[in-house]
N, C-alpha and C positions, 0 to 999 in steps of 0.2 A: 107223357112223363114230364116232370118239372125240369128246369135247366139249371146246371151249376157248372162252374169252371172245372176243367180237368186238373187233377192234383198230380204233378210230376209226369214224367214221360217214360221212366224206366220200370214202373210197376203198373199192373192193371188198376184202374180206378175202382175203388171199393166203396160200397154203401152198406151200412148195417141196418137190419131191422130187428128190434128187440121187442119181443112179445110180452106185453104187460096187461092184457085184457083179463086174464084169469078165466077159469071155467065156472066159478060161482062166487057168491059173496064172501065165503070163508077164505078162498084162495086169494081174492083181491085184498082182503083185510090183512092177510099175512104179508103182502107186498109192502105194506106200510109199517110192519112191525119193526121195532128197534133192533139193530144188529150192529155191534161195535158202537161207534159214535155216529152211525148213519141209520138208514133203513134198508130193508132187503132189496127193494127195487133201486134205490139210490146207489147202493154198493155195486150192484150189477152194472148200472150205467157208468159208475165211476171207473170200473175196470175197462169198460168199452171205450171210454174217453181216452184211455192211455194207448189205445190202438188206432183210433180214428178221430178226426176233429168233429166238433159238435154238429157242424153243418152236414156231416155224412151219417148222422144217426137218426133213424126214424123210430118212434115209439108208438106201438099199437096199443090203444087203451079201450076200455069199455065205456059206453055212454054214461053209465052211472058213477064213473070214477074220475071225474074231472079234477079232483084235488091232486092227482098224481103230477100234473103240470107244475104245481107249486113245489112239490117235493123234488122234482128232477131238474127244473130250470127251464126258462123260456127260450134258451138258445137251441133247443132241440126241435125237430119236426114231429108233430103229433098227428095221428090219424085215428079215427074211431072205427072200431069193428062193430057195426050196428047190431049184428046177431051173433050169438056165441056158437057158431057152426063148427068151430074147430080151428086148429093151428094153421092148416093150409089156407083156410078162408081168411085168417088174420093177416097172413102175408099178402094175399090177394087184395085186401083192403088198402094196402099201401101203394098199390099200383100207380095211382095218379101223382104221387109225390116223389117217386124214385127219380133222381136226376137223370137226364138224357144221356150223359156221358158215362154212366155206371157200366162197368165191364163185368163186375162180379158182385153178387149179393152175399153178405154174411148174415145168417139168421141165427139168433140166439134167444135166450129166455131171461126174463126178469126174476124168475124164481130160482135161478142157479147163480147166486151172487158170489160163489166161491171159485168160479172159473178164473184162473190167473190170466192177466193180459198176455203173458208169454205163451200160454196154450192157444189163445185165439190167434196170436201172431204165427205160431207154429202151424196151425191149420191153414191159414192164408198162404204162408210161404210154401208149404208142401203142395198145396193146390196149384200154385203158379209154376213151381219147378217141375212138377209132373205133367203140366199142361192138361190137367184133369177136366172132365166135364162136370163132375160132381164130387164133392169131398165131404166127409163127415168126421166128427170127433168121437173117438171111442176111448174106453178105459178098461183095464183089467181089474176085476174086483174079487176080493176074497170073502165077500159077504153078500147075502141075498138082498137085492134091491129090485124094485119094480120097474126095471128097464128092459128094453128089448135086447136079446142076445145076438151076437155077431157070429155067423157061421162062415168059415173059410174053406176053400179047397186046398189041395196039397201044395199048390203054388202060392198060397197066401192070399188069393183073391176072395173078396167078400161075395158069398153066394146067397145069403139070406139074412134077414133080420127077424128073429122069432120073438113074438110078444110073450110076456111072462105067463099069460093064461094058456098059451099054446105049447108051452114047454113039455116035452116028454122025457122019459127016463134017459133016453140017449143024449138029451141036451143038458142033463144035470151037471155035467162037468165043464160046460162052457163058462169061462170066466170073463170073456170080453163083452162089454155092453155098449149099446148105442147111447151116447150122452145127449144127443139131440141138437147139436149145433151143426149147421150145414153151410156149404159154399157152392154157388153155381152161377152161371150167367143169368141175368134177370129174365131175358126173353124165354130161355129154355125152361127155367124154373116155373115161371108163370104159365107157360104152355102146359106143363105137366100138371100143375095145380088145377087149371081149367078143365083139362081132360078128365081128371079124377072127379072133380066137382060135378061134371055132367052125369057121372054115374053114382052120385050121391055120397062120395067119399071126400072128406075134408081134412083128413089128418096128414101132417107132414111125414109121419112114419111111412104112410102108404106112398107118398111122393118119393121118399128115399128108396123104397122097394122097387118102384117103377124104373128108377135109374139102373138098378142092378140087372135088369133084363133088357137094357137098351144098348145102343152102340156107344154111348157116352162112357168114357173112362172113369171108373170110380176109384177114389183114393181115400185112405183114412189117415188121420193123425192121432196117435195114441197118447193118452195122459197116463203118467206113472204115479202121480200124487192123487190117490183115490179120494182124498178129502175134497177135491174140487168138484166131485160128482154130486155132492150132497145137495139135493133139491129141498126146497122149503114148501111143503104142501100140508104140513101138520105142525102143531105146537111142539111135538117131540122133535121134528126135523129142525125147527127153529132153535131149540135148545142145543141140539148137536152142532148146528152151524155156529152158534155163539161160542161154543167150546173151541171149535176149529179156528175161528178168527182170533181168539185169545191166545191159543197155542202158537199161531203164526207170528205173533208179536215177539216171541222169544226164540224163533229160529234164526241162527246166525245168518246174516245176509252175505251172499257171495256174488262174484262175477259182475252182475249188472248193477248192484247196489253200491254206489260210491259216495253216498252221503256222508257228511261230516257229523259226528256225534260225540259230544263231550261226555266223559265219565267222571268218576270221582277225582281223578288227577290229570285232567286234560283230555286231548283227543288222541286216541291210539287206534291203529289199524294195521292190517297185514300189508306189507310192501307189495305194490303191484295190483292190489285190489282196492281197498279204500285209501291206503296211503299212496298218493301220487303227487308229483310236483304240481300238477294242475290243481288238485284239491288244496294243496298247501298255499298256492298263490291266491286262490279264491278266499281262503280263510284270512290270509294276511290283508287282502283288499277289504274284507269286512271289518277287520280291526282298524285299518287305516281310515276307513269311512267313519267309524265310531270316534276315533281320535279327532278327526276333522270336525265332526258335528259338535263334539264337546269343547272344541277350541283349545285342545291340548296338543295338537299336532306339532307345534313348535318345540315341544319338550323332547321329541324324538323317541327312539326305541333302542333297546339293547338286545342284540341277537347272538345266541351261542348255540353250539351243537355238541353232541357227545360223539362216541366212537362207532356208532351204528352205521350200517349201510345207508347211503344217501344223506347222512346228516350234514356233511360239509356242503354238498350240492344244494341241500334244502336251505341251509342258513344263507347261502349266497342268493338263492332264488327269492327268499323272504326279503333280503336286503334290497333287491331290485324293485320289489313291489312298493315297499315303504319309500324308497328314494323316488320312485315314479310318482308318488303322491305328495312330494315336497316335504317329506318327514325325515329329519336327520337320523342317521343310523350309526350306532356304535356296534360294528361287526367284530366280535371277539375272534382273534386268530386261533387256529388249531382247535383241538377238542377241549371242552371245559366242563366242570361239574355243574349240575343244575343249581346247587346252592350259590355258586358264584354269580349266576344270572339273577337269582333272587336278591342277592346282596347288591348287585350292580344297578338295579332299577332305582332304588332310593339313593344310592351313592352318587349316581350321575344325574339325579333328578329327572329321569326319563318318564314318559307317560306309561310305557309298558316295557316289560322284559319278555322276550320270546325265546324259549329253549326248545331245540329240536331233540327230542328224546322219547323213548318208550319205556323209560325207567327199567324195571326188572322183567319186562316181557321177554319172550323168546327172541332169538336173533332175527327172525323174519318179520318182525314188527318195527314200526317207527311211529312217531307222533309229535305232538306239540304241547308244551305247557305254556300258559300265558300268565304273567304276573302283573299286578297293578303297580301303580307308582310307588306304593309303600312296600312292595315285595310280597304282598299277600296274593293268594289265588282268588280269582273272581268267583262269586257265588253263582248258583244255578241260573238266576234270572239274567245275569250278565252273559254267561257262556251260551245260554239259549239264544240271546240276541246275535252273538257272533255266528253260531252255527246256522241259524235260520237265514240270516242274510247271506252267508257264504254259499249255502245250498241253493239260494235263489239267483246267484250271479252266473252270468254266462262268461265264456272265455274272453269275449270282446269287452266285457265290463272291467277286466283287470288292467290296471295301468302300471307299466313297468318302465324302468330306466336301466339301460345296459350297465353292468357292473363297472366296466372300465370307465365309462363316461361319468358315472356317479363318483368313482374314486377321483377322477381328474377334476371334477367340479367341487370336490370337498364335501359332498353330501354324505359320504361314507367315511367314517373314522375307524381305523383298525388297530388302535392302541390297546394293548392287553390290560386287563384289570386284575391279574393274578396277584400282584404285589399288594395293592390296596386291600384285597380280600384277606390275604394272609396277615397283613398288619392289623386289620380289624379284629381278627380272631386272637392274635397275640396280645391285644390290649385287654381282653377279657380273661384269657387263660394265664395263670401264674407261671410263665415260662422260666422265670428265675428260679423258682422252687424246683421245677423239673430238671434244671441244669445240674443240680447236685444230687439227683435221685438215682443215677446209674440204672435207670429203667431199661429193660430189654423187651422188645416186642417183635412179633411176627405179623406181617400185614398182607392181607389178600384183597387187592382192589377188584378182583374178579374180571380182569381184562377191561376194567372201566376207566374212569377219568380222574381218580383221586391220587394217582402216584405223584404227580408234580406238586400239588398243593399240600397234601398230607405229608408227603416225603420232606418237603421244605420245612413245614411246621415242626415235625419230629426232629429234623436235623438242627433247626434253630434252638430247640430245647435240649439238645444233646442226648436225646433218647436214641438208643441203639435199635435201629429198625431194619429188619430183613424182609424184603418184598418178594412175593411169589405172584404168578399170573399177572404180571405187570405189562406185558407186551400189548401192542395194538392188535387186537383180534376181534373183528366184528362178529365172529361166530361164538364168542365167549366160551371157547372150549367145548362147544356143543351143548351147553345148558343155558337155562334162563339165569341171568346174573342176579339172583336174589340171595342175600346173605342169611339163609336159614340153615338149620343144623345139617340137613341132608346134603346141601351143596358146599359145605365147608369141611368135608371129610379130610381133604389134604391138609388144611390148616390145623385141624385137631390132631392128626397123626404127626405132623411136624412138631407140635408142642409136646406131645406124649413121648416122642422119641428123642427129644432134646435133652433129657436128663437134667431138667431144672434150668436149662439155658434161658428160657423165656418166662417173663412175668405175666405175659398176656398175649392173646391173639386178637387182632382187629380185622374187620372186613367192612367193605362198603359195596353197595350194589352198582349196577352198570352206570348210573348217572350220579352216584355218590351222595344221594340224599337219604339213604338208609344205612343203618349200622348193624353189624353183627359182632358179637364178642365171644371169645373162647377163654376160659380161665386158665390158671397156671397148671392145672392138671389135664388140660386138653378137653374139658367138658364145656359144652355149649351153654352160654348164659342167655336165657330167653330175654326177649325185649321187655316183657313184663318185669322181670327181675332187674333189668337195667334201669327202667324207669323208677322203680322203687329206690334203687341206690342213688340215682342222680337227685331225686326229690329230697331224700334224706340229707344228702351232702349239701345241696344248695341251702337248705333250711338251717342245718346245724353248724356247718363250717363257713358258709358264705354269708350267713345272716340274711338271706333272702326270704322275707315273709310273704306269704300269699298262698293261694289255693292251687289246685291242679285240675287239668281238663284231660279227659281220656275219651276215646270212642267206645261204642257199645261192645266191642269185641276185646276190650282191654281189661286187665285185672282189677277186681274190686279191692285188692289190697292197697291200692293207691288211696281209695276212699278211707280205709282204716288208718293209714298213715296220716292223711289230712286231718281226720278226726283227732288223732293223737296230738297233732300240732295245734288243734283248735282252728283249722283253716277250712275254707270252702272247697268242695269238689263238685265237678259237673261232668255229666255224660252227654255225648253228642253223637251225631251220625258219623258213619265212616266217610273219610275224605278229609285231608289235612286242612282244607279251607274251613271246615266246620270246627276243627280243633283250634285254629288260630282265632277264629271269630269268637269262640267261647272264652279263650284266654283274654281277649281284649274286654269282653263283657265283665269279667270278674277280676281283672288284673292278676291273672294267675302267674305263678312263677315258672310253671312247667306245663307243657302240653305234649301228649304223645299217643302212640298207637302200638298195638301189639305186633305189627308187621315191621317194626324197626325204625319208624319215623319219630323224631322228637325235635323240639326247640325249647329255648328258655327265654324268659323275659329279658329284654334288652338286646337280644340278638335278632336275626332276621325272622320274618313272619312266614317261615316255611321250614320244611325238614332240612337237616344238614348233618349228614353222616360224618363229614370231615371234622366239623366243630365238635360233634359228640365224641369222636375218637380222642381228640385233644383233651376234652373235659374228663373222660374216663382216666386218661393218663395222669391228669392232675390229681384226681381222687386217690389213686394208688400212691402217688408221691407224697401227698399231704398227710394221709392217714397212716402210711407206713404198713398197711395191712394188705394181704392178698385179696383177690376178688372173692374167693370162697369164704374167707373169714368175714369180710364185710357183709356178705349176704346172710350168713348165719346170725350175725349181730342184728341185722334189720328184721329178720324173721322172729327174733326174740321180742321185738316191739309189736309186730303186726300179726304174728301167728302165721301158719302156712295155709296156702290154698294151692292146688295143683291144676294147672291149665293144660288143656289138650285141644288140638284142632285137626280138622281133616277137610279136604276138598274132594267132592265127587262130581262127575260130569252131570250137568243140569240139562236134562232133556226138556223140550218144550212141554211134554206131557207132565213132567214133574213140576214145572213152574205153574201149571194150571191146577194140578191135583193137591199139592201140598197146602197152599193157602185155603183151598176148599175144605180139606179134611180138618184143618185147624179150626175153621169156622163152624163146621157142622158137628164136630165132636169136641165140645169144650173139655179141656184137660183139667183134671184135679190132682193127678199124681204122675210122676215119671217113675214107674216101678213102684217102690215103696215110699218114695220121697214126695212129700206134700208140696204142692205148688202154692206159693204165696201170692204171685201176681204174674200177669203176662203183659208185656209192653211191646209196642210196635214203632218205636222211634226209628228203627232201621232194621228191617227184617222182623222176625218174631223172637223175642227174648223171654225165656221162661225163668222166673225168679223163684228160687227155693229158699229154705231157711239157712241162716248163718252165712250169707253172702255167696251161697252156691247158686249157679245159674247155667243155663244152656241157651245157645243162640243158633237160629237158622237164618241164614242170609244169602240171597242170591247175589253173586258178584255183579258189579256195575261195569266191569271191564273185560270179564272173561265168562265163557259159558260153563260156569261151575256153581255149585251150591256149597257154601262154606258152613261147616259145623264147628262151633266153639263150645267148650264147657269149662267150668271151674268148680272144684269141689274140695272138701276137707282132706280127702285121701286120694292117692293115685287109683286105687281100686274103684272108688266111687266115681272118679272122673271117667274111668274106662267104662263103667256101667252106663253113665249118662251119654257118653259118646256112642256106645253101642245101641242104646235106645233110640237116639236121634237117627242113626244110620238105618235102623230097622223101620222107623216111622216113615222116613222119606222114600224108602225103596220098596215098601210093602205093596 
């Protein structure tokens, strides 16, 4: 046997043999078939590389298939099986290249590329812990597959492996199968192979059977994800494997997957899984590296955090990383709204703003939003660079400076910026007008960060404001802090029971970048209606000429209003970074989304629920009309469209099947309604006549499928939503 250095001292040294010789030309050709962004054999080896280093992997190939070296890489060890005598013979062919220090051999196959690295590790781990002489991988299957069945005695010991052709009626109920991956000491395994070869038997299955009747302890490791067992021996099997690979892309990663992944509004993850201080530090190091490379490190960063668990600790940890990289830090004290950090980046002329928040996600989430020097969110190409570099960094690659040392050295400045932010809003909002309005509002900050800033603004404007849910509560009262109709029941009831006491109800989400409004009657005002009102007001009362930008899930009534004004309108992908980019392209006066985010030209390049609340108060004061009266007046200009939306859990199978059905069954009608066009700007948007539409879009931040519709009547909107629901769950 060849010689190699021993790896570690606490575990048996393992070498893997992966069988890639194939039984015939067809099976060998399938090894080179495309699967995901790889090939069948390459994917199998890729999984094995996550278990063992390349120098511990031996690939057995056929003489006529030398191209497999090019596909798999020259850092592996290759051996040729001269004659296709069977799988046992293939293992024996590797005899001369097995390193001398190998204590156990792992044998697996190149045509089972869906075996997860975790399953191979589980097999090795169980073999070692049980001090077994021979171990095999098994799985419980609920479908007939051409695998040997595992028979066990009453104590759970394996007594037989029954081949499919030998199954009898009494075996029909056996669901456990032999997957075909094995672990044993090399000398013992090769001795068994040689003994059987002398009797003309060259199959590894027979080798496994021979262990059952010997004194060697036999152990199994069971797979519970039966997709892993999918072998690729036919074109049909290849197609099924492709579906499985695609489906896996959409399975939420847990436990061992701690990679950083940016969505539409930053990086968000569950605390303790993806969101850890370690991951946060790596991300900040990547951003610090980018700032240094770009020569903007001297400009510094602004860092703030909201009221979530770990937000303050995270803000301080982030400050230590930037300080450790000689980048000045403005660390905002206490909790702050996200819009304040958006504002602070250009206000302080910093290279970046970093906000610790998970916005409206449930309380067990946290995350990071990164803002550029102008306060805008970076686009996908930029965030891809941050996340890719962060995920490649090791713990020792992160440079930090202790917080107290950084403070003492003056690298960290903790001067608050609340007053400059409030002053900037009050330069835009007509606060003198509001002072004489005698406006009365109820405010629900949803246990978030808007109480200080919004409370100060309303107080300066002499608006009588009564706050609820203003305490610091990281659990947000047990709900996700999103200001939608269902979560604002307390605010709605408060206004309804006030007997005309309140002119308006206002709400902001957990980090205060989204707005929710309840009218004087306690009725929820949708974000679509609010955008219409603000666009009309800016154009008609403020004299702000220009177009409007909305995302694909936002009302087309904005387009109608823009057409009425003779202005441009634009649709963009979901994600406020796309909204602000579109605003800059057409110099739009307003940009918004149906989920409650908006901004106006001349203010920050990001969502701001606090500014939006102040602007709505100004609208009521200047017009002297109630919210319901204003909306009726605007509908007199645009006509009515009724919007509805729904979110349903998005299974991996659904993510696979829905696009496939849309592609394979071209749609011409939704029920009786004719389809005008189908666009794929973001998700699948089905356009009907008269600005009616339906949208299917998988969320980029949550495992849900979002359904949106807009129609001439509520009944029609309900019909469209029902059709979508039926289509995706059929």
